[in-house]
N, C-alpha and C positions, 0 to 999 in steps of 0.2 A: 797479558793486558795490553802491551804495546801493539801486538798484532791485531787485537780487537779494535783499538782506537784507530789504527791505520785502515782497517776494513770500513769502519764507520765513516772516516773521512772520505774514502773513495766513493762510498755510497752517496754521501752528501753532494760531492762534486758531480756525480752522475745525475742526481736529481736536478741540480742547478742547470747542468748542460741541457737536459731534456726540456726544462721549462724555457730556457733561452731559445732552444730550437723551435719550440711551439710558437713563441712570441715572434721570432724572425719569420717563420712560415706565415703566421697570420698577417704580419705587416706586409709581406710580399704579396699575399692574396689580396689584401686591401688595396695595395698600390696597383696591382694588375687589374683589379676591378675598375679602378678609375679610368683605365684606358680602354676598357671593353664597352660594348654596347649594353646599356642598362635596360632591364626588362621589368615591366610592371604587370602584375596579375590582377585582373578585375573579376570578382565573383558575385554573381547575382543572387537574389533571394529566391525562395521557392519551397520552404519547408523541407520535408524529408527528401525531396528531389535534389536538394543541395548536397547530399552525400556524394553525388556524381563529381563534385569538385575534388574530392579526395582522390578519385580515380584519375582525374586529369592531372593533378599534382604528381601522382605516382608515375604517370607516363612521362611527364616533363623531367622528373628526376632520373628515370631510367635512361633518358636520352641526353643527360647532362645539360639540359636547358636551365639556365640560372633564373632565380626569382629574386629580384632586388627590392621590389616594393609590392605591397598587397593592399587593395581596398576591397571591402565587401559589405553586403547588406544582408541582414537577417541570417539565414543559414550560411550564406557566404561570409558573414562576419564571424560566425562560430568557427567554420573551417579555416578561414584566413587568420583569425586570431590565434587559434591553436598552433597553426604553422608558424606564425610570427613569434610565438612563445617557445619555439624549439621542438615542437612535436613532429615526429615523422608521420608520413601517411599511414604506415602500419599501426603506429600508436594511436592515431586518431580513429582508425577503424576499430581497434580493440576497445577504445572508449565507447563508441557508439554501440558496439556489440555487448558491452558489459551490463551486468545486472543493475548496477547503480544508475547508468544512463536510462535504462528502461523504466526505472522507478521515478526519477525526478523529471523526466520528459513527459510523464503522464500524470504527475502530481500525486503519486502514491508513495507513502512512507515505507522505506525498506523495513520489512518485519523484523529483521535483526536489530533494529534500533527502536522498535516500539516498546515503550515503557509500560509493561503490563499493569503495574500497580495504578497508573494514572488512566488507563484505558477504560472508557465507560462500558458498562454491561451491555451486551447486545440486545437490541429491540428492533422490530421491523419498521424502523423510521427511514423513509426514503427522502424526505425533504425537511429542512429546518428553517424557520423564520426567527431571526433575532429581533426582539422588540425592545425599544427604549421607552420606558415609562416615566423617565425623568425629563424635565424641560431642559433644552440646550444640549442634549446628548446626541449621539449618532443616530441618524434616521435610517441607516443601511439595514435592510432585512434580508436581502438576497446576496448570493455569492457574486463577487466582482469579476470572476473569470471561470471559464469552464474547467481549467486545470488548476489545482491548488498550487499556490506559489511557494509553499513552505519547503518542500524538498529542494526545489530549484534554487531558492535563496542561498542555502548553505553550500550547495554544489558549486555554484559560480564563485563563491568566496574561496572554497577549498581548491578549485582549479587554478584560480588566477591571482590570489593574494600574493604569493611569493614572486610572481612575475611582475606585478605592479611595483613591488619594492625593488626588484632587480633592475627595472628600467627607470626607477625614480619618478614614475608617473609620466614619463616622456615616451610616447609610442615610437619615436624615431630611434630609440636605443634598444628596442627589442631585437631578437635574432634577425628579423626582417622588418624594416619600417612599415608601419601599419596604420590604416584609417578604416573607420566604419561609420555608417550613416544611421541616424535615428530621426524620429519625427516629432516636432513640437506642433501638435494639432491645435493648440490654443492660438499660437501666433502664425499658424499655417506656413511653416517652412521646415526644411530639413536642418539637422544638426550634424556637423562633421566632428566626430570624436577623435581627437589627436593626443589627448593627455588625460591624466586623472587615473581612475581605477579601470584597469583593463576589463575586469569582470563586469563592472557596471556598464561600460560602453557596449560590450557585446550583448549583454542582457537587454539593454535598451533597444539595440538594433533588431533583435529577434522577437520583441514583444508584440505578437500578432493580436490585435484587438479582440476582446471577448474570450479568446483562447487562453492567453496569458495575462496576468495582472501587470499593469504598467509600473515602472519604478521612477524615482525622482532623480533628475540630474540638475544640480543648481536650483533646487526647489521647484522644478517644473516637471510635471508628468510627461514622460516621453514614450513613444510607441515605435512599432516596427518601421525601420527606415524605408521599406518598400512603398510606403504611402506616397512619398514624394520623390524617391530615387531608388529604384530597385536594381539599377545597373550602374554603379558609380564610376563611370568612365571620366566624367568631368572632374570628380574629386582626385582621381589619379593624375589627370592632366594638370590641374592647378596646384596640387600639393607636392607632386614628385617630378612631373615632366620627364618621364623616361624616354629613352630613344625609341622604344617600341612597346606596345601593349598587347597582351593576350587576354581577351575577354571570354569568360565562360558563362553562357546563358542557359539556365535550366528551366526557363519559363515555358508555360504551355501557350499555344496560340489562342487568341480571343475566340470565344464561342458562346453560344447562348447558354445562360445558366440553367442547370438542371433543377427541377422542382424539389427533388429529395436530397440534394447536396447543399446543406446549409453553409458549410465552411467555404465551398466554392462561391456561393452567392456573396458571402461576406468579403472574400478575397476580391471579387470583381468590383464590389462597391468601394473598397478602401484603396486599392492600387490605382493612383491617379496618373502616374507617369509610366506608360507602357513602352517607352523608347528604349529599345535594346540594341540600338545601332552602335557600331564602332567604325569610324571612317577607315577605309582601306589603307590610306597613306599613314595612318597612325598605328596600325596593328592588325592582328588576326582575331577573328571571332570564332569561337567554337560553340555551336548550338548542340546541346546534348538532348536527344529525344527521350525524355522521361515523363512526358505529359500524362502517361497512363497511371502514374502514382499520385496519391493524395499528399497533402501537406503534413499529415501525421503518420504516414506509412513507414515509420522508422524500422519496423520489423523486416522490411524488404531491402535492408541496407546492402546486402551482398549483391543482389541483382542490380541495384542502382549504381553501386560502385563499379561493377563490371561494365555496364553500359558507358559510364563516364570514361573509364580507362580505354575501352576499345574505340570509342569515338575520337579521343585524343590521338591514339596510335594511328588511326586511319588518316589523320591530318598531319602526321609527324613530318612527312617529307616537305609539306608546305611551310610548316613551322620552322624547320631547320634552314629552309631557304631564306626565310626572313630574319631569323635570329642567328646572328653570326657568332656571338660569344658562347662560351661553354663553361660549365662548372663541374669538374671531375668529381666522381663519387667520394674519393678520399678527402678531397679538399672540403666538400660540403660536410662530411662527417666530422672533420677536424674542427671546422667553425662551429658546428652545432655542439660538439662536445665541450668546446671552450665556453660557449654561452651557457650551457646547462651547468657547468661546473661553478658558475657564479650565482646559481639559484639559492635563495635564502631559505633556511629552515624556519618555519612559522612557529613562534612561541609567543603567547600572549602574557604580558606582565600585568595587565589591568583590564577591567571590564566596566563599561558604562552602559546604562539602559535609560532610554527616554521613550516618550510617547504615551505612557500610561500614568496613573496616579503615583504619587511618591511611594506609597506603600507597595503598590504592585511592582514598580520599578525595582525597589529594594528586594522584593521576593525573587524576581527573575534574576537579578544579579546574584543573589544567594545560591541559586541553582548552579550557576557557573563557577562560583568561588568557594563552595562548601568544602573543597579539599584544603588540606593544611599546607599544600605546596604553594610556593610563591608565584609560580608560572603555570600556564595552561597550554598544552600542546594542541594540535589540530584534532587529534583523535578524542581527547578529553572534551574539547569544545563541542565536537559533533555529538558526543554522548549526551552532554548537558542540553544542547539545542533540542534534540529529539525528546528528551525528558520533558522539556518545557512545553512542546507543542502537542504531545500525545493526548493531553487532557481534552483537546478540542475547544479550549476556551480562548484561544488566540485566533483572530482573523488573519493576522500576519505577524511575522517576526523577521525583520531584515537585519542580517549581520554585515558589518563592514570591518575590514581589517586595515588599521592605519599604521603605517610603518614609522617606527621611531629610529631615526638614523643614528642618534647618539649612542644607544646601547644595543642596536641590532635586534630589538624586539618589536612586538606589535601590540597595539591597543585594540581590543574588541569592542566595537560600538554596536549596540543593538537598539533598533527602533521597534517598539511593540505597538500593535493595534489590537486592543482587547475587544472581544465580542460584547454585545449588550448582555446584561445579566439575565433578562427574561427571554425565553424561547418557546416557540410552539413547534411541534413536530407532527408530521403526517406520514402515513405509509400503510402497509398491509400486505396481504398475500392473496392473490386471486388464483384459484385452481379449478380444474375440471372435477376434482373430487370435493368432498364436503369440508375440506380444511380452509376454505376461503374465509378471510376475516379482514376487517378494517382496523386501523390503529391510529391513535392520537395521543399526544403527550404535551404536558406543560411543565416547564422547569425554571428554576432560578439558580444561578451559579455565581460564585465570587472567586477571585483569584488573589490569594494573599498567603502569608505564612500559615495561617489557620483557615484554609479555604472551606467554605460551606456551600453545599449544594442540596437542593431538594427537587424532587420530580414526581409527578403523578402520571401514570400510564393507563390506557384503556384499550382493550381488545373486544371487538364485537363480530361474531360470526355465527354460522349455522351450527357448528359443532363445538365451538370454543368461545367462551366469554370470560373476561378477566378484568380486574382493576388492581393496580398496585401503586404503592407509594414508597419512596425512598428518601431518606435524609442522611447526609454524610458530612462529617467534620474531619478534615485532613490536617495532620500536624507535620510541621517541618522539623521533625526530630532527626537525630543522627541517622537512624534507620527510619525512613518515612513510614508513617503509620496513620490509621484512621479509625474512627468510631462510626458505625452505621446502624441505622434502623431500617428494616425492610418489612413491609406488610403487604399481603396479597389475598384476594379472594378470587376463586376461579371455578369454572364448570367446564368439563371436557366430556363430550359424548364420543363413544366408539361403536363401530358397526362390525358386522361379520366380514365385510370385504369393502374395498374401495369403490364407491359408486361413481359413475361417469356423468358429469354435468348436472345431475339432479340426484336427490336422495330420496328413494322410496324404500330404503331399508329400515328395519326396526333397530332402535338403539339397544345394544346388548349390555353396555356398561356406561354409567354416568359417574364420573369422578368429580368430587367437589373438595376444594381446599379453602380454609380460612385460617390464617396464621400471622404471627408477628415474630420477628427475629432480630436480636441485637448482636452485632458482630464487631470484633476488633481484628484489624488486618495490618500486616506489615509487608514491605517490599523485600523480596529475596533475590537481589540482582535485577538486571534489566528486564528479564523475561519471566520472572517468577513472582508469586505472592503467596502468602500464607494467611489463613483466617481461622479464628475460633469464634464460635457463635453459640448463643443459647436462645431458646424461644419456646413458644407454645402455640398450639392450634388445634383445630378440629378437621378431621379427614372423614369424608362420607362417601360411600359407594352404594350405588343402586344397580341391581343385577338380577338375573334369573337364577334361582338355585339349581335348576335343571338345564342351565345354559340358555335355553330359549323356550318360552311359552307365549306365543303370540297373543296379544290382547289381555293377558292376565297381569295382575299387579306384580311388581318386582319386589324382591327382598331389599332390605336396607341395612347397612352396617355403618355405625358411627363410632369414631374413636376420638377421645379427648386426650391429647398427649403433650408431654413436655420433652424437649429435645436438647441435647448437647452435641455440637458438631465440630469437627476439625477438617479443614480443607487446604490442600496445596495444589497450585496450578503452575504449569510452565508452558509457554507457547511462543513460538516465533513463526507460526504458520502464515503464509502470505495471503490467505483468505480464510475467514472463519467458516464459510459455508462450503465452498468448493476449492480447497487448497490444492496446490501443485508442488509446493516446496515447504520445507520446515519441519518442525517437530512439535508434539503436544504431549503433555503428561498431566494426568489428574489423579490425585490421591485423596479420597474422602472417607471419613468414618463418622458415624453418629450412633448415639444410643437414645432410645425413647422409653418413657415410662408413662403409664396412664391407664385408662379404662376403655372398654369397648361395649357397645350395646347393639345387639342384633335384633332386627325387627322382621320376622318372617312375613312376606307379602306386605311389608310396610305397615303391619298391624301392631299398634302400641300395646294392645292387650296381651300379646304373647311375646313380649320382648324378653331377651335373655342377656344378662349383664355379666361382664367379667372385669373385676376391678384390679386384676393383677397383670395387666398386659405390659410386657417389656421385652425389648430385643435390641440387638446390635446389628448394624449393617455397614459393610465396607465395599468400596469400589476402587478399582485400578484401571485406568484407560491410558493406552499408549498409542500414539500415531506418529508415523514417520514417512516422509516423502523424499524420493531420490529423483533428481533430474538426469535422465539417460542422455538426452540431447535437448536441443532447443524446442523441439516439437513433441517430446514424449517424456513423461515421468511416470513413476509407479509408487504407489503408497501401500503401506501395510498398517494394520491396526489390530489391537487385541484389547479385550475388556474382560475383567473378572468381577463379578458381583457375588457377595456372600452375605446371607442374612440368617439370623438365628430365630426368625419369626416362627411361632408355633401355629398349628392348625387353628382355624376358626370353626364356627359351628357347622358350616356346610362346605362342601367342595366349592360351590360358587363363591362363597365369601372368601375362602382361602385364596383362590386363584385371582380374585379381584384385587387382593392386597399384595400379590407377589410382584417383584421387580420385573419389568417388561423389556423386551429387546425390540427396539425400533430405531435402526441405524439411519434411516432416511426420512425426509419430510413426508413422503407418500405413505409411510407405514404408521404414522402417528395416529391416524383416525380409525385404525382397525383393531378389533379385539380378537386375539388369537390365543387361546389357552396353551397351545403348544409352543408359543414364544414367551412363556412366563415360567419362572422357576425361582425357588428360594436361593439357589446358588447356580451360577452358570458361568461358562467361559465362551467367549466368541472370538473368532479370528477372521480377518478379512484382508483382501487385497483390492487395490483401486488403480488399475491402469488408466492413464489419462493421455489422450491425444489432443494436442493443441495446434491445429493448422493455422490459427490466427491468434493474436494476443488476447482478443476479447471472446474467442469461441473455443469451446472444448467439448470433446466427447469422452465421457468417463464411465467406467464400469465399476460396479460395487458387487463383490462376490464374498458372501459371508457364510461361515459355518457357526451355527448356534448349538452349543453343547451343554445341556443341563447336567448338573451333577446327579440330581435325582428329580424326576418329574413328580408333580402331584396329580393323582388320578382319582376318579370318582369311585365310590363304593356304594352300590345300590342295595338297600335292604327293605324288606316289606314293612318293618316297624318304623321306618323314618317318616316323620310327618312334615318335615321342613326341607326335604330334598336329600340327595346323596351326601355322605360324608367324604372326607378326603383321606387318601393314604399315599405314602411315598412309593414310587416305583423302584426298580433296580438301579444300581449305580451305573451311570454313563451308558444306559441302554437305549436312550432316545436322543435323536438329534434332528435338526432341520437345516435347510439351506435357503438362502435368499440371494437372488441375482437381479441386479438392476442396471440398466444402461440409460444414460441421460445425455442429451445434447443441450449444452448450456451456453447462452450468449450473455455476456456480462456488460451491463450498462453502468455508468458511473454511480447510479443510485439504486439499482435493482438488478435482478437476474430473471431472464426468460428461459424456460426449460421445457423440454418434452422428454417423457420417460416411459419406459416399459419395464415391469418387473415380474418375477416369478418366485413364488414361495412354495416349498415342497410340503409344508405343514397342511394338515387336513386334506390330503389328496392332491395337492398342487393347484395353484391359482395364478392366473395371468391378470395383470392390471396395467392399464395404460392411462396416460394423462398429460396435461400441459399445465404450466403454472407461470405466474409472473409476480415478482415482488421479493420479499424477504420473509423467511419462515423462522421466527423466534417466539417462543412462548414464555410466559412468566414462570420463574422458578417454582418448583413444587416443594412442599414441606418435607416430604420423605424422599429427598433427592440429594 
């Protein structure tokens, strides 16, 4: 025991000596710095071009050039602010290359944080207008920025809340004293940010008008600092007065605006001070030639960084001749480690919400405080934040972390901006085949503990028409739950093959649905939900009993059914239409009971009734995508559908009612009996090449394996067409291959495709499309 105590004492003395050595070293470094030449780094704005600043900083560090002060504007404020908060150039580059940065810089919610339970059902809506029908309310109907501010709001708090507390709101106490510039466009002057929230200051400095939504500083909306000072040399001079300045300019030379480059036109209009000069007696200017990149070309980070690094290295002899002081690597690392060791762990002990009605504020606060724990860490706050915004009912939700010095915790203050309750939606799908349709919707939504929403949707097209209504009441129970009614009427025409640009083909199958369904659903984690539903409806099919008889009347089959259904879904796909990452799982099962009436050649005199129709049907669909590298991913999917549905009066009627395999939008308007079966399994792979963030080339290669096909049996005694029979087990199969080039816009997709289907002797189809392809849910789905 004595030996153990002695060992502990020696260890304690060793720790104290180490800390004393660190403090003495730091004191010596600080004293030595007073006698050295001080260096100020000035970083210009320029959007993604500002990534070159990281390359320049890395070159300076590699050559022991000290950075004693930093001023920056816009992207220069982001890079400078991160460095001032103790980030290394490598860590900054990792951040810009991260999945999270890619999401919040483009206004996309990370699919890992999408709360599936709150996510609206997909419809082909490309634009939404929020309408205020009450006097005195908000008149805003259009988005206030090109990029949604919601992901960026939380990201900036997450990045900088601890550093704001660390410096006590005084930017002089950061790892490197820091200033950034924002613009007050109302009073027509720049604002120099030297204190307060580090994240708010940087966010204000980079808020490019129209692209990003402005934030408030001292109750004033502020915008990108580049409007009045895109190269803050004068701020460095007045606030820090260093012995020498190094200015890094990534701006492009003035040129005539291009007609098709809207962002460049806006930039030319708002940047009022294009003075990028730095007097030679005050320092050295580095102009980095990155004018070929756009302000949002963050995906080109590696090349922009390389150009910045090489440009600085090319001028290093001149820099070293002017800058006489040095900062050795180990000394810088020690100072950074000491600064980072004082960073605060962010824990929220209380949550306040303002900006909405009292009841709405209380509900939003409940989302964050529903846990029984007394405190909330950053990960829990992030989960709650995205749960609150997933519903789409918030125009904005701005989080602020306020440091409580007394107990070393934070208060989370949230300012909510609720959308108007009424909304109109417009969209559709334009295609070279017969799937083109227009879409419109009208809805009413509330946000409260028991939120209510109602929506009416309509589709109008050549081969598809539908109307649907949905009413939903959500409950803030321990496990969130909802009650919903959904009703729809639809008509869908299918042809023997995909027509190009016009449709001169005869309709082989017309499917009509009219149904209503009541559902009760619960959340199962962040990415899952479960639903049980009951409903009733009428399903009608019109078809040729002999597959095709041009000009002759079609047969008709009508079923009146009651249904009980169980559904489970899990999804964290990054895109519902053209995903490149994430997983999807769907498990569904339903049973129906009712009667069917068969009308040969639509003649009511010869109708044949069956009052004992009943069957069970189940489906399992699994999708998974793996990112091989930044530009390539591969997906795999498998689907199994099994139905106990019995044969109907004729082969044509039986096939018309069978589950169909249509994995892509281009295959939904074709009627192919060889891609229908009572039970089948399909497997497929989807390689995806992404040369640009908004552009992808993807393949779809599927094998369709029926367990048993239904085949026609021709007899001389049949008066209504051939009967059906089951083929041999697993004796038939078909393949489908499709290649698409897809360009993603913020509101729609533009694609060109070509596919080949081996069924019926093999068929090629080609086409182009624009919009979003989502149909109303079917009753037997």
